C-alpha positions as a Python dict, from the first residue, in 0.01 Angstrom:
ca = {
    (1, 'M'): (0, 0, 0),
    (2, 'L'): (-102, -275, 241),
    (3, 'D'): (152, -453, 458),
    (4, 'V'): (99, -787, 630),
    (5, 'S'): (201, -785, 995),
    (6, 'S'): (261, -1075, 1230),
    (7, 'S'): (-27, -983, 1459),
    (8, 'S'): (-384, -1106, 1417),
    (9, 'I'): (-743, -997, 1461),
    (10, 'K'): (-932, -1212, 1711),
    (11, 'F'): (-1302, -1272, 1752),
    (12, 'Q'): (-1493, -1448, 2025),
    (13, 'Q'): (-1854, -1551, 2058),
    (14, 'D'): (-1970, -1897, 2168),
    (15, 'E'): (-1673, -2076, 2015),
    (16, 'P'): (-1292, -2065, 2056),
    (17, 'M'): (-1106, -1761, 1930),
    (18, 'H'): (-1048, -1741, 1557),
    (19, 'E'): (-740, -1575, 1417),
    (20, 'I'): (-693, -1419, 1076),
    (21, 'P'): (-388, -1228, 953),
    (22, 'T'): (-392, -854, 1008),
    (23, 'L'): (-334, -615, 721),
    (24, 'Q'): (-211, -274, 826),
    (25, 'C'): (-380, -7, 617),
    (26, 'S'): (-498, 349, 624),
    (27, 'E'): (-821, 436, 801),
    (28, 'W'): (-1116, 373, 573),
    (29, 'T'): (-1255, 670, 385),
    (30, 'Y'): (-1548, 675, 142),
    (31, 'T'): (-1327, 769, -151),
    (32, 'M'): (-1151, 432, -115),
    (33, 'R'): (-1461, 259, -253),
    (34, 'R'): (-1332, 327, -605),
    (35, 'N'): (-1023, 113, -542),
    (36, 'M'): (-972, -250, -445),
    (37, 'Q'): (-865, -347, -94),
    (38, 'E'): (-680, -655, 32),
    (39, 'I'): (-919, -832, 273),
    (40, 'I'): (-693, -1119, 376),
    (41, 'P'): (-345, -1184, 236),
    (42, 'G'): (-387, -1251, -133),
    (43, 'L'): (-762, -1186, -157),
    (44, 'F'): (-879, -847, -283),
    (45, 'L'): (-1229, -697, -310),
    (46, 'G'): (-1315, -400, -525),
    (47, 'P'): (-1530, -242, -796),
    (48, 'F'): (-1524, -309, -1169),
    (49, 'S'): (-1321, 8, -1216),
    (50, 'S'): (-1024, -165, -1048),
    (51, 'A'): (-1013, -441, -1312),
    (52, 'Q'): (-1019, -246, -1637),
    (53, 'R'): (-748, -254, -1904),
    (54, 'H'): (-567, 55, -1779),
    (55, 'C'): (-535, -110, -1435),
    (56, 'L'): (-309, -392, -1554),
    (57, 'K'): (7, -238, -1410),
    (58, 'T'): (-160, -189, -1070),
    (59, 'L'): (-290, -545, -1076),
    (60, 'R'): (56, -675, -1159),
    (61, 'D'): (214, -462, -887),
    (62, 'H'): (-21, -627, -637),
    (63, 'G'): (44, -974, -778),
    (64, 'I'): (-312, -1033, -900),
    (65, 'S'): (-321, -1351, -1109),
    (66, 'H'): (-690, -1446, -1084),
    (67, 'I'): (-1005, -1235, -1116),
    (68, 'I'): (-1364, -1326, -1029),
    (69, 'C'): (-1597, -1109, -1235),
    (70, 'V'): (-1954, -1091, -1100),
    (71, 'R'): (-2233, -949, -1313),
    (72, 'Q'): (-2586, -1024, -1429),
    (73, 'D'): (-2708, -1063, -1783),
    (74, 'V'): (-2815, -701, -1827),
    (75, 'E'): (-2464, -586, -1724),
    (76, 'A'): (-2274, -826, -1947),
    (77, 'Q'): (-2210, -568, -2218),
    (78, 'H'): (-1988, -356, -1996),
    (79, 'I'): (-1901, -570, -1690),
    (80, 'K'): (-1690, -847, -1839),
    (81, 'P'): (-1328, -963, -1851),
    (82, 'Q'): (-1128, -666, -1975),
    (83, 'I'): (-768, -780, -1960),
    (84, 'N'): (-640, -997, -2244),
    (85, 'D'): (-326, -1119, -2075),
    (86, 'L'): (-201, -1473, -2018),
    (87, 'S'): (-104, -1383, -1662),
    (88, 'I'): (-470, -1336, -1560),
    (89, 'T'): (-721, -1619, -1518),
    (90, 'Y'): (-1088, -1521, -1502),
    (91, 'L'): (-1393, -1678, -1345),
    (92, 'T'): (-1713, -1503, -1458),
    (93, 'L'): (-2035, -1555, -1261),
    (94, 'N'): (-2384, -1436, -1354),
    (95, 'I'): (-2546, -1325, -1028),
    (96, 'A'): (-2827, -1074, -984),
    (97, 'D'): (-2812, -832, -691),
    (98, 'T'): (-3160, -918, -565),
    (99, 'A'): (-3280, -1053, -233),
    (100, 'T'): (-3425, -1360, -407),
    (101, 'E'): (-3104, -1456, -592),
    (102, 'N'): (-2970, -1798, -492),
    (103, 'I'): (-2611, -1690, -433),
    (104, 'I'): (-2528, -1970, -187),
    (105, 'R'): (-2495, -2212, -480),
    (106, 'F'): (-2182, -2027, -597),
    (107, 'F'): (-1991, -2052, -268),
    (108, 'P'): (-1820, -2390, -337),
    (109, 'T'): (-1716, -2286, -689),
    (110, 'V'): (-1568, -1961, -562),
    (111, 'K'): (-1387, -2134, -277),
    (112, 'Q'): (-1228, -2385, -513),
    (113, 'F'): (-1118, -2110, -753),
    (114, 'I'): (-958, -1903, -477),
    (115, 'D'): (-793, -2203, -310),
    (116, 'E'): (-643, -2317, -639),
    (117, 'A'): (-509, -1967, -701),
    (118, 'F'): (-347, -1965, -357),
    (119, 'Q'): (-197, -2310, -419),
    (120, 'R'): (-27, -2160, -724),
    (121, 'N'): (101, -1868, -514),
    (122, 'G'): (-142, -1638, -693),
    (123, 'K'): (-362, -1357, -567),
    (124, 'V'): (-730, -1302, -639),
    (125, 'L'): (-945, -997, -704),
    (126, 'V'): (-1321, -1037, -664),
    (127, 'H'): (-1525, -759, -821),
    (128, 'G'): (-1881, -685, -924),
    (129, 'N'): (-2002, -347, -1039),
    (130, 'N'): (-1936, -156, -716),
    (131, 'G'): (-1776, -423, -495),
    (132, 'I'): (-2045, -379, -231),
    (133, 'S'): (-2306, -657, -240),
    (134, 'R'): (-2256, -960, -465),
    (135, 'S'): (-1877, -972, -473),
    (136, 'A'): (-1864, -884, -103),
    (137, 'T'): (-2097, -1176, -24),
    (138, 'L'): (-1868, -1419, -206),
    (139, 'V'): (-1566, -1289, -13),
    (140, 'L'): (-1757, -1308, 315),
    (141, 'A'): (-1854, -1670, 249),
    (142, 'Y'): (-1493, -1759, 170),
    (143, 'I'): (-1341, -1612, 484),
    (144, 'M'): (-1624, -1752, 698),
    (145, 'E'): (-1533, -2102, 588),
    (146, 'K'): (-1157, -2048, 583),
    (147, 'Y'): (-1136, -1909, 935),
    (148, 'G'): (-1446, -2060, 1098),
    (149, 'L'): (-1622, -1726, 1138),
    (150, 'S'): (-1988, -1641, 1176),
    (151, 'C'): (-2152, -1403, 930),
    (152, 'K'): (-2132, -1123, 1185),
    (153, 'E'): (-1763, -1181, 1251),
    (154, 'A'): (-1681, -1193, 881),
    (155, 'I'): (-1865, -867, 814),
    (156, 'E'): (-1678, -700, 1098),
    (157, 'C'): (-1350, -818, 950),
    (158, 'V'): (-1422, -715, 591),
    (159, 'K'): (-1560, -374, 689),
    (160, 'R'): (-1227, -291, 850),
    (161, 'R'): (-1075, -316, 503),
    (162, 'R'): (-1363, -208, 281),
    (163, 'G'): (-1613, -11, 483),
    (164, 'C'): (-1871, 31, 207),
    (165, 'I'): (-1980, -335, 178),
    (166, 'H'): (-2354, -384, 208),
    (167, 'P'): (-2491, -726, 102),
    (168, 'N'): (-2865, -723, 43),
    (169, 'E'): (-3092, -885, 302),
    (170, 'G'): (-3132, -1206, 102),
    (171, 'F'): (-2755, -1252, 78),
    (172, 'L'): (-2717, -1186, 452),
    (173, 'A'): (-2977, -1454, 527),
    (174, 'Q'): (-2794, -1705, 308),
    (175, 'L'): (-2458, -1623, 467),
    (176, 'T'): (-2609, -1681, 810),
    (177, 'E'): (-2756, -2014, 703),
    (178, 'Y'): (-2430, -2116, 536),
    (179, 'E'): (-2245, -2127, 869),
    (180, 'P'): (-2395, -2458, 996),
    (181, 'I'): (-2365, -2607, 646),
    (182, 'Y'): (-1992, -2544, 609),
    (183, 'K'): (-1926, -2640, 970),
    (184, 'A'): (-2113, -2968, 924),
    (185, 'R'): (-1908, -3041, 614),
    (186, 'Q'): (-1585, -2967, 800),
    (187, 'T'): (-1700, -3192, 1083),
    (188, 'L'): (-1758, -3474, 836),
    (189, 'E'): (-1419, -3421, 674),
    (190, 'K'): (-1249, -3439, 1014),
    (191, 'G'): (-1422, -3769, 1086),
    (192, 'E'): (-1594, -3654, 1404),
    (193, 'T'): (-1892, -3861, 1520),
    (194, 'S'): (-2055, -3666, 1802),
    (195, 'T'): (-2428, -3726, 1844),
    (196, 'D'): (-2501, -3353, 1835),
    (197, 'N'): (-2362, -3326, 1482),
    (198, 'R'): (-2532, -3628, 1323),
    (199, 'R'): (-2820, -3439, 1167),
    (200, 'Q'): (-2600, -3171, 1014),
    (201, 'K'): (-2344, -3432, 906),
    (202, 'R'): (-2609, -3611, 703),
    (203, 'K'): (-2685, -3284, 525),
    (204, 'S'): (-2315, -3218, 480),
    (205, 'E'): (-2257, -3563, 332),
    (206, 'Q'): (-2524, -3497, 71),
    (207, 'L'): (-2374, -3156, 3),
    (208, 'C'): (-2023, -3296, -35),
    (209, 'E'): (-2138, -3562, -279),
    (210, 'S'): (-2303, -3297, -495),
    (211, 'A'): (-2011, -3057, -461),
    (212, 'D'): (-1755, -3322, -554),
    (213, 'Y'): (-1947, -3400, -871),
    (214, 'D'): (-1986, -3036, -963),
    (215, 'L'): (-1624, -2943, -904),
    (216, 'I'): (-1471, -3246, -1077),
    (217, 'Q'): (-1684, -3227, -1389),
    (218, 'P'): (-1633, -2946, -1643),
    (219, 'P'): (-1885, -2660, -1639),
    (220, 'P'): (-2183, -2712, -1873),
    (221, 'S'): (-2059, -2465, -2135),
    (222, 'P'): (-1700, -2361, -2062),
    (223, 'I'): (-1541, -2088, -2271),
    (224, 'S'): (-1165, -2094, -2288),
    (225, 'D'): (-935, -1877, -2498),
    (226, 'N'): (-593, -1718, -2482),
    (227, 'N'): (-716, -1500, -2198),
    (228, 'N'): (-761, -1804, -1971),
    (229, 'Y'): (-1125, -1698, -1944),
    (230, 'V'): (-1369, -1935, -1779),
    (231, 'N'): (-1741, -1871, -1777),
    (232, 'C'): (-1852, -2102, -1500),
    (233, 'Q'): (-2199, -2173, -1367),
    (234, 'P'): (-2281, -2438, -1105),
    (235, 'S'): (-2471, -2735, -1242),
    (236, 'T'): (-2849, -2712, -1215),
    (237, 'D'): (-2873, -3025, -999),
    (238, 'F'): (-2608, -2904, -759),
    (239, 'S'): (-2752, -2553, -738),
    (240, 'N'): (-3100, -2683, -661),
    (241, 'H'): (-2964, -2931, -406),
    (242, 'L'): (-2766, -2667, -218),
    (243, 'Y'): (-3066, -2434, -221),
    (244, 'K'): (-3282, -2713, -77),
    (245, 'L'): (-3030, -2767, 201),
    (246, 'W'): (-3042, -2398, 280),
    (247, 'M'): (-3422, -2409, 294),
    (248, 'I'): (-3409, -2712, 526),
    (249, 'E'): (-3186, -2516, 764),
    (250, 'R'): (-3443, -2236, 769),
    (251, 'S'): (-3725, -2473, 868),
}
């Protein structure tokens, strides 16, 4: 059982200290990889085995109301929404665990899904097959943006809770490049006009325009049933645009 304390973990690099809530938990052991862990209050990361039908009571005990299921096409026969219960809302994403996969395009969709769950006082479980690479990358991107962390800081934080995470090298590169993108967007939203941020703000403005369109419009082929199941893919235009922005940052 994880308990939220009033203290906080603090990081410091070239920017002011960032604070995220501390979760008191047992020291990490390798056997814990088979279970989900609470990374920040309300956001859990784990393997597919933690989201199967027989886990419903455990999920309810932890207050899980939303699940992000990450798989690729070849896994779709066995990694898929398992719980047919009105209390659970699913978001299913098709993502390959390869260094060339464009995972950065999913970050805004995942952030919106988690934020909306929190606004409804819900809790979210993010899982892939093993809860190590793809799902971990999505959680890392979320807490980076939520708490203003670098990729390195976010990994340090998540590994304290789930020590087995290991995003592939392509995902790590995209997480690193995502930092200036999300910070530029936040700068734009705050209305800051410093000369140093103009170039990144222009990129952020383009990103926000694409993101707003993608998040307001329905997914291309939504699937909805009594299980509150949503099969959501970012629009092609938005995905390509975000990937181009990432490539610009690399140049």
